[in-house]
N, C-alpha and C positions, 0 to 999 in steps of 0.2 A: 447209619452211624450207631454204634452200640452205646450203652449207657456209660461205660468207663471212658470212652472217647469224649462224649458230651460233657462229662464231669471234668475231664482234663481241660477242655476248652474253656469251661466256665471259670476254672481257676486261673488259667493263663491269660485270658482276655484282658483283665485290668492291667496286667504288667505290660502286655503288648501295646495296648492303647496309650499308656503313659509314655512308653518308649518311642512310639511311632513318630513323634514330632521331630526326631533327629534326622529323618530322611529328607526333610525340606530345608533347602539352603536359603538363608535370608538374603535379600537383595542388598548389595552394597551401594556405594556412591555411584551416581550415573546410571542406576538401574542394573548394574552388572551383578550377577550372582556370585556370592562368595564361595570358596571351595567347601565342599561338604566335609563335615567332621569325620575323622577316621573311625570307622566302625571295626571293632575287633570281635572275632568269632573264636570261641574257645570250646573244646570238647572236654566234658566232665565224665570221668569213668572211675570205677572202683571195683575191688574184688575180682580182678582179672590179671592173669589167667588163674583159674581154679583147677589145679592138676594139669599134667602134661597134655591131656587131650584137648585142652582149651588154648594151647599155645598158638596153633595155626590160626584160630579165629582172632586171637589178640593181635597177631602180626597183620592179618588182613584188615582189621579195624584201624590200626595205626596208619597203614597205607591209604585207607579210604579217607581218613581225615585230611591227608595231604592232597588227595585228588579233589576234594571239595574245597581246597584252598583255605582251610582254617589257619589260624595264626598260632595256636598254642594248644597243648594237651595238658590237662591237670588230672593226675591219678591220685585219688584220695585214699590210697592204701589197700592192702590185701592182695599181695602178689602170689599167694599160694593158698592151697586148700587147707582147711583146719586139721586134716589128718596127714598132710604131707610132712616129710622130714624138713627140719631147719638146717640141713647140712650146707656146707659151703658150695657143694655141687649144685643144689637146687637154687640157692640164692644167686650164685654167679650166673646160672642159666637165665634167670628172670631179669637180672641186671642187663645182660647182653641183649635180651629181647627188647626191653624198654629203650635201651641205648641205640637200637637200630631205628627208632622212630624217625621218620622223615621230618617231623616237626619238633621244635623244642618241647620237652616234656618235664613238667614239675611233678615230683612224687613225694608224698608224705607217708610215713610208715603206719601200718595197721597192726592189730594185736597178733594176727596169725604170722606176721613177719618177724616178730621177736618176743612179744610178751608171753605168748602161749607156748613158746619153744621148750619150756620146762616140762611139759606134759610127756609121758612115755610115748604116746603115739607120734609125737613130733621129734623124738630122739633124746628126751631128758637132758636138754642143754640148759646152761645157765642163761637166764633171760638177758641180763645186763651184758654178758659176753657176746650174745648174739646181736644185741643192739649196737654194740661197738663195731662188730664185724659188718653189720648193715651200713653203718656210717662210712666205713672204709670203702666198701664196694660201690655204694650208690651216690655218695656225696664227696668225692675226692677233690673236686674243684668248686670254685665259686661260680657255678654255671648249672644250667638245667642239663638233663639227659637229652639224648637225641643226636642225630647226625649234624645238626646245625644248632649247637647249644647257644643259649642266651644267657648273658651274665645275670647273676642274682646276688643279693646281699644275704649272708648267713650270720646267724647269731654267734657262731664260733669266732667271728672277728673280734668279739669282746673278750677280754682277758678272763673275766669271771666265768664265762660260759664256753670255754674252748671246745668242749666235747659235743656241744649241741649243734652239730653241722646240719641236722635235718630241718631245723627251724630256719625259714627263709622268708624273704619278701622281694617283690619285683613290681615295678610300676608298669601299668598298661594304660597309656594315655593319662587320663585324670582319675584312674582307679588304682588302688594299691591291693595287690594279692599277697596274702600272708599265709604261710604254711606252718602248722604246729603239730607236734607229736602228742596227740591225744587219742590213745587207742580205745577200742571198744569193749574192753573187759573191765568196766568200771574204772577206766583210766589207770589200770594196773595198780590199783590200791590193794595192798595185801592185808588180810585180816589177822595175820599172825602177830604175836606180841613183839615189842621192841620198836625201834625207830624204823619207819617206813622210808628208808633213805632214798631209794631210786625215785619213788613217787614224789617225795618232798622236794628233792633237788630239781626234778623236771617240772614240777608245779611252779616253783619259783622262776625257773628259766622261762616257762611259757607266760607267766604273769608279766614279767618285765618285757618280753618280746612283744606281746600284744599291746601293752601300754605304750611302748615306743612306736609301734606302727600307727596307732591312733593319733599320737602326738605329731608324727610326721605328716599324716593326712590332714590334720587340722592346720598345721603350719603352711602347707601347700594349698590349702583350700580345695582339696580334691573332692570329686563328686561321690566317691564310694569306696568301700573296702570289701574285699572278698576274703573271708576267713575259711581255710580248708583244714579239716581234721578227718580222721577216719571214724572216730567214735561218735555215736549218737549221745548227746548229753542228757537226754531224758528230761525234757522241760515239763512234762506232765506228772512228775512224781511228788508234787507238793513241796518242792525245795524252798519256795518263797517263805514258808512258815517255819523252816528249820532254824535252830540256833547255831551257835558255833560248833563245828565238828569236834568230837572228842573220842578218845580211846574207849570211853564208856559205851559208845554206840554199839560196839561189837561185843563187849563183855557183859555189862550189867543190863543194858537195854535190849539186847538180843535183836538188833536190827542192823542192816547193812549200812555202812557208812557211804554216803554219796561221794564218789570220787570226782564228780564233776561240779560239786557245789561251788567252789571258789571260782571256777571257770565261768559258770553261769552268772554269778554275782558280778564278776568283772565285766562280762559282756553287757549286762544291763546298765551298769554305771557308765561304761564308755560309749555305748550306743546312744544313751539318753543325752549325752553332751556333744554328740557329733551331728553336724547339720546335714551331712550326706546320707546315702543309703548304705546299709550293712547287709551283706549276704553271707550266711553261714552255709557251707557245703560240706556234707559228710556222707559216708557210706550208709546205705539204707538197710535196716533190719527187716522192714516190712514193705519194701518196694519204694517206688517213686512217689514223692509227694512234695507239695509246696505249701507252707503255712507261715503264720506269724505267731509263734508260740511264746515270745518273750514279753513279759509285762513289767511295767514300771512299779515303783514302790507303792503306788496307789491302786495297783491291780488292773490298770488299763494297758491294752496292747501297745507296744512300741511300734508305731506305723513305719518307721524307717528301718526296721529289722525284719528280714525274711530268711526263712530256713529252707534249703533244698536238700531233700533226702534222695540220694541217687538210687536207681534201680539195682536190685541185687542179682538180676539176671542180665549182666552186661554182655553176654554172648549175643543176645538178640536186641538189646536196646542200649542207647547212650543218651546223654543230655547235652544240648548245645546252649552255651551261655553267650549271648550277644551283648556287647558293651557299646552303648550309643552315647557319645559325648554330647552334652548340651541338652539332653532330654529331661523331662520332669523326673523320670526315673531312668537311671543309666543302664538298668539290667532288663534283659528279656531272656526267659528260660523256656526251652522247648524239649519235649521228649521225642527222640528219633528212633527209627528202626535201624538196626545194624546189618551189614552184609554178613553172610555166613559162608563157611567153606563146606562144600558138598562132597 
């Protein structure tokens, strides 16, 4: 067993031990065993397919999840390479690929899917126009993608946020899954002068959607919340000591404004008041990892908050999330090898 595998087991073992109690069914009256709680198995992927050459592997992987009898696929964004065109032809091709998934598939947008489309290498598109096109293609119904779609609740059901069809939530047993459009290019914060309208409008939509999700989970006394984004919020950049964001950050102070600052502050506040477990899942910039990067206002790690950074080579690896109702911790996370097309 190599060092990386031993390190992975050391990280995962506490999660697995905490969750393992869900497999034992308590005895009921008369010594009869009660039905075992429903275990849900979810595939977590991101940044797939990257360029046309990876499409066959992506299709094989989606079929593989069905063969393993998983319940759901969550795609944390990144459906094209960073130098691929953002044309309708490419976006439509990737939508059709994901929609052929044998399992219900939840997808949240990543920066290569819309925010970076303004770059010449991607076709010099208007980013907001591409986001709206993405919404038309990928989120036409209040349901997941896939051959057997599952109903979801979208933020666009609210009159004030009609355009935000990508923000969704769905209950899986006693766990609430929440998808947010938080891309990995500093949350698409623009450093140019003037009102950062796209960022500000989406930030407010995300804030209200996340707050509502936690409110629902508390009212229902749910065991956990899974928050899915594409962007890594960069918990280790000293954000806890930063003051209120200002335009001066970019002009007079010559420093990059943290586009994730409000998101992290809200996660800290909501997680601290939530009795259950919170899992943040996002695409990985540096590969697969599991950690507890969120600290309370006193600087102590929030023990009910765990971050899962997905592997950036999803052609060969994927992550399985197992939800076990009634366990001390409802979540178990495992790194898996993926089948490949030869």
